[in-house]
Structure formats: C-alpha cells, structure tokens
C-alpha positions as CSV (number, residue, x, y, z in Angstrom):
1,M,0.1,0.0,0.0
2,D,1.3,3.4,-1.1
3,V,1.7,5.4,2.1
4,K,2.4,8.9,2.2
5,Y,3.3,10.9,5.3
6,Q,2.5,14.8,6.4
7,I,5.6,16.3,7.4
8,F,5.5,19.6,9.4
9,V,8.7,22.0,8.2
10,S,9.6,24.3,10.8
11,S,12.1,27.1,10.8
12,T,12.4,30.8,11.2
13,F,11.0,32.4,7.7
14,E,12.4,35.6,6.5
15,D,15.8,34.3,6.5
16,L,15.4,31.1,5.3
17,Q,12.9,31.0,2.2
18,D,15.3,29.6,-0.3
19,E,16.0,26.8,1.8
20,R,12.1,26.2,3.1
21,R,11.3,25.7,-0.8
22,A,14.3,23.2,-1.2
23,V,13.3,21.3,1.5
24,I,9.7,21.3,0.7
25,A,10.6,20.4,-2.7
26,A,12.3,17.2,-1.7
27,I,9.6,16.0,0.4
28,L,7.3,16.6,-2.4
29,A,9.6,14.4,-4.8
30,M,9.6,11.7,-2.0
31,G,5.8,11.5,-2.8
32,H,5.2,13.2,1.0
33,I,2.9,16.0,2.1
34,P,5.0,18.9,3.6
35,V,3.2,21.2,5.9
36,G,4.4,24.8,7.1
37,M,3.3,28.1,7.9
38,E,3.0,29.0,4.0
39,A,-0.1,26.9,4.5
40,F,-1.5,28.6,7.7
41,N,-4.7,30.5,6.6
42,A,-6.3,33.5,8.6
43,S,-8.5,32.2,11.1
44,D,-10.5,32.9,14.3
45,E,-7.9,30.6,16.4
46,D,-4.7,32.0,17.7
47,Q,-1.4,31.3,16.0
48,W,-0.5,28.8,18.6
49,T,-3.4,26.7,18.7
50,N,-3.0,26.5,14.9
51,I,0.3,25.3,14.9
52,K,-0.6,22.8,17.5
53,R,-3.0,21.5,15.6
54,R,-1.2,20.9,12.5
55,I,1.8,19.2,14.8
56,D,-0.8,16.9,15.8
57,K,-1.8,15.8,12.3
58,A,1.7,15.5,11.4
59,D,3.6,12.2,10.6
60,Y,7.4,13.8,11.2
61,Y,8.7,17.0,12.2
62,V,12.0,18.7,10.8
63,V,13.4,21.8,11.8
64,I,15.9,24.2,9.9
65,V,18.1,26.2,12.1
66,A,20.4,28.8,10.8
67,E,21.2,32.4,13.1
68,R,17.9,33.5,13.9
69,Y,16.2,32.6,16.7
70,G,12.9,34.4,15.6
71,A,9.8,35.6,16.9
72,E,9.0,35.0,20.8
73,K,5.9,34.1,22.8
74,D,6.7,34.2,26.7
75,G,10.6,34.5,26.2
76,K,10.6,31.4,23.6
77,S,10.8,31.3,19.8
78,Y,7.8,29.9,18.2
79,T,10.3,27.4,16.6
80,Q,11.8,26.3,19.6
81,M,8.2,25.9,20.8
82,E,6.9,23.9,17.9
83,Y,10.3,21.6,18.6
84,E,9.5,20.8,21.9
85,Y,5.6,20.3,21.6
86,A,6.4,17.8,18.7
87,V,9.0,15.5,21.0
88,G,6.4,16.0,23.7
89,Q,3.5,14.6,21.4
90,G,5.9,11.8,20.3
91,V,6.2,13.0,17.0
92,P,9.7,11.9,15.2
93,V,11.5,14.9,14.7
94,A,14.8,15.6,12.8
95,A,17.0,18.7,12.8
96,F,19.0,20.3,10.4
97,L,21.7,22.8,11.8
98,L,23.6,25.1,9.8
99,K,27.2,23.8,9.7
100,G,30.2,25.2,11.4
101,E,31.7,27.0,8.2
102,A,28.9,28.0,6.7
103,R,27.9,30.0,9.9
104,R,31.0,31.9,9.7
105,S,30.3,33.2,5.9
106,W,26.9,33.8,6.6
107,P,25.3,37.0,5.6
108,N,25.1,39.6,8.3
109,H,21.6,41.0,7.8
110,K,20.8,36.9,8.8
111,V,22.3,36.9,11.8
112,E,20.4,37.8,14.9
113,H,23.1,38.8,17.2
114,S,21.4,40.0,20.1
115,K,20.0,36.4,20.6
116,A,23.0,34.3,20.0
117,E,23.0,32.9,23.2
118,K,19.2,31.7,22.6
119,V,20.3,30.1,19.1
120,E,23.2,28.2,20.6
121,T,20.8,26.7,23.6
122,F,18.3,25.8,20.8
123,R,21.1,24.4,18.6
124,K,22.3,21.9,21.7
125,L,19.0,21.0,22.6
126,C,17.9,19.9,18.8
127,Q,21.1,17.9,19.1
128,T,19.8,15.1,21.6
129,K,17.6,14.0,18.7
130,M,18.4,12.9,15.5
131,V,20.4,15.9,13.9
132,S,22.2,16.8,10.3
133,F,24.2,19.4,9.1
134,W,24.3,21.6,5.9
135,T,25.8,24.6,4.4
136,S,23.6,25.4,1.1
137,A,20.2,25.1,0.2
138,G,21.2,22.3,-2.2
139,D,23.0,20.4,0.3
140,L,20.0,20.9,2.9
141,S,17.5,19.1,0.8
142,G,20.0,16.0,0.2
143,A,20.1,15.9,3.9
144,V,16.1,16.0,4.3
145,V,15.8,13.5,1.9
146,L,18.5,10.8,3.7
147,S,17.5,11.6,7.2
148,L,13.5,11.2,6.6
149,T,14.2,8.2,4.6
150,E,16.1,7.0,7.7
151,L,13.6,7.9,10.2
152,I,10.6,6.3,8.5
153,Q,12.4,3.1,8.7
154,L,13.3,3.4,12.4
155,K,10.0,5.1,13.4
156,P,7.1,3.9,11.0
157,R,4.0,6.0,11.2
158,V,0.3,5.5,10.4
159,G,0.6,7.9,7.5
160,W,-2.1,8.8,4.5
161,V,-3.3,6.5,1.8
162,R,-6.1,6.9,-0.9
163,S,-9.6,6.0,0.1
164,D,-9.8,3.3,-3.2
165,S,-7.0,1.2,-1.5
166,V,-9.2,1.0,1.9
167,P,-10.8,-2.3,2.0
168,S,-14.5,-1.4,1.8
169,S,-17.2,-2.1,4.1
170,N,-18.3,-5.1,2.5
171,V,-14.8,-6.5,3.3
172,L,-14.6,-5.4,6.7
173,N,-17.7,-7.1,7.6
174,E,-16.6,-10.4,6.1
175,L,-13.5,-10.2,7.6
176,A,-15.2,-9.4,11.2
177,T,-17.6,-12.2,10.3
178,L,-14.4,-14.9,9.4
179,S,-13.0,-13.6,12.8
180,E,-16.3,-14.4,14.9
181,E,-16.1,-18.2,13.1
182,K,-12.5,-18.1,14.2
183,R,-13.3,-17.3,17.6
184,Q,-16.2,-19.8,18.2
185,L,-14.2,-23.0,16.5
186,Q,-11.2,-21.9,18.8
187,A,-13.8,-22.0,21.8
188,Q,-14.6,-25.2,20.5
189,I,-11.1,-26.7,20.4
190,D,-10.5,-25.6,23.9
191,K,-13.4,-27.1,25.0
192,L,-12.3,-30.5,23.6
193,N,-8.8,-30.2,24.6
194,A,-10.4,-29.4,28.3
195,S,-12.0,-32.7,28.3
196,T,-9.3,-34.8,26.7
197,E,-7.8,-37.4,29.5
198,L,-4.7,-36.1,30.9
199,T,-2.1,-38.8,30.7
200,I,0.0,-39.1,33.8
201,P,3.6,-40.3,33.2
202,V,4.5,-43.8,34.7
203,D,7.4,-42.2,37.1
204,V,4.9,-39.6,38.2
205,K,2.4,-42.5,39.0
206,Y,4.8,-44.2,41.0
207,R,6.1,-41.1,42.9
208,I,2.3,-40.4,43.8
209,S,2.1,-43.8,45.2
210,Q,4.8,-43.5,47.2
211,M,4.0,-40.4,48.7
212,Q,0.6,-41.6,49.6
213,M,2.2,-44.3,51.6
214,T,4.7,-42.2,53.0
215,A,3.4,-40.8,56.5
216,V,4.6,-37.3,57.7
217,G,5.2,-38.7,61.3
218,S,8.0,-41.3,60.0
219,F,10.2,-37.8,59.8
220,I,8.6,-35.5,61.5
221,D,8.5,-35.9,65.7
222,G,6.1,-34.4,67.6
223,F,2.7,-36.4,66.9
224,D,0.4,-38.2,69.3
225,V,-0.4,-41.8,69.1
226,E,-4.2,-41.0,68.7
227,D,-3.3,-38.1,66.0
228,D,-4.8,-38.6,62.6
229,I,-1.3,-38.4,60.7
230,P,-1.6,-37.3,57.1
231,D,0.7,-38.6,54.1
232,L,3.5,-37.0,52.1
233,L,1.1,-36.2,49.3
234,E,-2.2,-35.0,51.1
235,V,0.6,-32.1,52.6
236,F,2.4,-31.3,49.5
237,L,-0.9,-30.6,47.5
238,N,-2.1,-28.4,50.6
239,L,1.2,-26.6,50.0
240,N,0.9,-26.5,46.1
241,N,0.0,-22.8,45.6
242,L,2.1,-21.5,48.4
243,L,5.1,-23.3,47.2
244,S,4.7,-22.5,43.3
245,R,5.3,-18.8,44.0
246,G,8.0,-19.6,47.0
247,A,7.4,-18.9,50.4
248,E,9.3,-18.4,53.5
249,S,9.3,-20.7,56.4
250,W,7.0,-18.9,58.6
251,E,4.3,-18.7,55.4
252,I,4.8,-22.7,55.4
253,Q,4.2,-22.9,59.2
254,Q,1.1,-20.8,59.2
255,R,-0.4,-23.0,56.4
256,L,0.7,-26.2,58.1
257,A,-1.1,-24.7,61.2
258,E,-4.3,-24.0,59.7
259,H,-4.7,-27.8,58.4
260,Y,-2.7,-29.9,60.8
261,P,-3.0,-28.2,64.4
262,Q,-1.8,-31.6,65.4
263,M,1.8,-30.8,64.3
264,Q,3.1,-29.3,67.3
265,D,6.7,-28.0,66.1
266,G,6.1,-25.5,62.9
267,Y,9.9,-25.2,62.3
268,T,10.8,-28.9,62.5
269,A,7.8,-29.8,60.4
270,V,9.2,-27.3,57.8
271,E,12.4,-28.5,57.8
272,G,11.4,-32.1,57.5
273,L,9.1,-31.8,54.9
274,S,11.4,-29.6,52.8
275,A,14.1,-32.0,52.9
276,E,11.6,-35.2,52.1
277,L,10.1,-33.2,49.0
278,A,13.7,-31.9,47.9
279,A,14.5,-35.7,47.8
280,H,11.7,-36.4,45.7
281,K,13.1,-33.6,43.4
282,L,10.0,-31.6,44.0
283,L,11.3,-28.7,46.1
284,E,14.3,-26.5,46.0
285,V,15.9,-24.1,48.8
286,S,17.2,-20.5,48.2
287,R,18.4,-17.8,50.3
288,H,17.6,-14.2,49.9
289,A,18.9,-11.2,51.7
290,S,16.6,-9.5,54.0
291,K,16.4,-7.1,56.9
292,N,17.6,-9.7,59.3
293,G,20.4,-11.1,57.3
294,H,19.3,-13.8,54.9
295,T,16.0,-15.7,54.8
296,K,15.2,-19.4,53.1
297,V,12.8,-19.1,50.3
298,Y,11.3,-22.8,49.5
299,T,10.1,-22.8,45.9
300,L,8.7,-25.9,43.4
301,T,11.3,-27.2,40.9
302,D,9.9,-27.3,37.3
303,Y,9.4,-30.6,37.9
304,G,7.6,-30.2,41.2
305,K,5.2,-27.8,39.2
306,D,4.2,-30.4,36.7
307,F,4.3,-33.0,39.4
308,A,1.7,-31.1,41.3
309,M,-0.9,-30.6,38.0
310,Y,-0.5,-34.5,37.5
311,A,-1.2,-35.2,41.5
312,V,-4.0,-32.6,41.6
313,H,-5.9,-34.4,38.4
314,S,-5.1,-37.8,39.7
315,A,-6.9,-36.5,43.1
316,V,-9.6,-35.2,41.3
317,N,-10.3,-38.5,39.2
318,D,-9.9,-40.7,42.3
319,H,-12.7,-38.3,44.3
320,I,-14.8,-38.7,41.3
321,S,-14.7,-42.5,40.9
322,S,-15.1,-42.9,44.8
323,N,-18.1,-40.9,44.8
324,P,-20.1,-41.4,41.4
325,E,-23.1,-39.4,40.6
326,P,-26.3,-41.3,41.5
327,R,-28.5,-42.4,38.6
328,T,-31.9,-40.9,37.7
329,G,-35.2,-42.1,36.6
330,N,-34.5,-40.3,33.1
331,D,-31.0,-42.6,32.7
332,R,-31.1,-45.1,29.9
333,Q,-30.7,-48.7,31.6
C-alpha cells in the first residue's frame, strides 16, 4: 500500500525562504505532504493553537536552524516551542543545523546577534535527537531526503492512503464475520482439549503412590499416637499454591497450622518436609537477603510444578470414581 506521510517543516521564515522551498520540493519529490507556515490561513483561532493542531496531525517533524532565533512568545521562539511540542507529543523529529564553516560566512543581515545565546541553546537542544548539518539549500534538501528515509524506516507511522486502497465496508464486515467464526471454533477446540483425559507419566504415578504411602509422622516428630497423621502427598497438595510462587518458613508454618494443628513444632515440620520433598526433586531451597540477614525461600522445581498438576488431576479423578453420581429415573438402562 502506497503510504504518504505528512511532514511539518519548521524554521524561522524571512532568512530561510530559499532553504524552505528546497526542503518542501524534496519532500514532494519523495511523494509525501509538506506542511508549514506557508499553508496557514487566517482564522479565528490564535497562532499557537493552529500550529499545535497542525503538528498533532503530522507524521514527522523537521526543523531548519540557521542564525536567527525568531519571533517569541513568553520568552521562547515559536520555532523552539514547535520543536519541544512535537517531541512531547511523540512525533519523530529531525533537525538540520547550519554547519560551522557556513555559519562563519553567513550573511550578516540573516544573523540575530542579540539572540546569539538563545540560538546556541536551541542548537544544543536539537542535538539531543536526530540531527544533520548543511551548508547550502541544495546540500540541505539532500540531507532531508536521507534523514527522512532513515526516520521512516526506524519509526514507521500511520500515514495517509488513497480511499480506494482501503478495504470496503463489505470486506471489513466479512473479515469481522470470519474472525467471529474463528473465535467460536477456537472455543470449541479449547473445550475439546479440556475434556481430553490427561495422561500421567509412569514415573509420576509411581511417585504419587510412594508419597501416599509415606506418613509425615515417619520423619516429623511430635505427633501423638491418636493423631490422624496425614500422608506426604496430602501435605504437598495443601502447600502446592504457596510453594509454586516461593514461600518463607513462617508462611509454610502458618499454612500447616491451619490444616494440621496436631503438628506441634512448626519449624521442625518445615525442615523435615523440605528435606523430604527435595529428595523427591519437587522442592528447592534458596537464600535471599532480608532485613535480618538472609532468609530461606522454598520454591517448587519445574518438575515439582508439573508433578503438582498431575497429582491434582489424579486426586480429582480418584474423588470422582469413589463418589459416582447417582442414576436418575431418566437414565437409560
């Protein structure tokens, strides 16, 4: 699609008319749309409001700087205000500064001696973004073509296209319909995938069974004889969400106390559990800096996260198979 860009051309006016004409001609030759003060018509809105509106619609902004600072508003030239506004609005900018040797031979009537310091300050500001240097109008037009080509490649913008290059409303409606059909099909696929039985690897099944047969009382002291002692898998599943994001010892102790008040020594329980889960390659322990020195953080390994998914799935299926739904009178016999 042939995209045309609107390019705002900024500069002082009286001293740079030849240079502006060269730049505008170069932009037109590139197939783009130059916009500058030449195009401003008399209107009821004030000048600065008009300028801002033009910059808002521009895709790129170029500024030409020689030896004049230009007309000011509240102590700052319109040229500098335009530059700063374009940068603030996120419009890509390119500055073209009169080169050193050309500055020394620049016609005296085009030099604003009383504002030399402001000119230097503005030149330094322009050099914080893309900048090129020129010595003549011909030299300037070539620099503009090169810089704009690079800027368009680095920072592509929306631009403008012919109306007959844009898809018609019928095409857009058809695309919207196809998009909705795709969404519905994807939803059906997701539903089918969700209903597909998860295949649990053999080694995971074996580890699940081993953990179900391992009572935590075998490696954690402090249980009374009459206590209902949980198995390792049950405790792991109750801590799963906590460990998946990483937890400190006190958080694990708190969770254990909620589920197993019969565990009398929380610290011993955490140490025993972490060692057992680490032996199963489900848990890793790391040290992190804290206000009191270092603290241990207990986190599931990647294998541990996968194992938790399979273990939860297995537990759900076991619950369903042990608690089948009762038949109703409408069920086929």
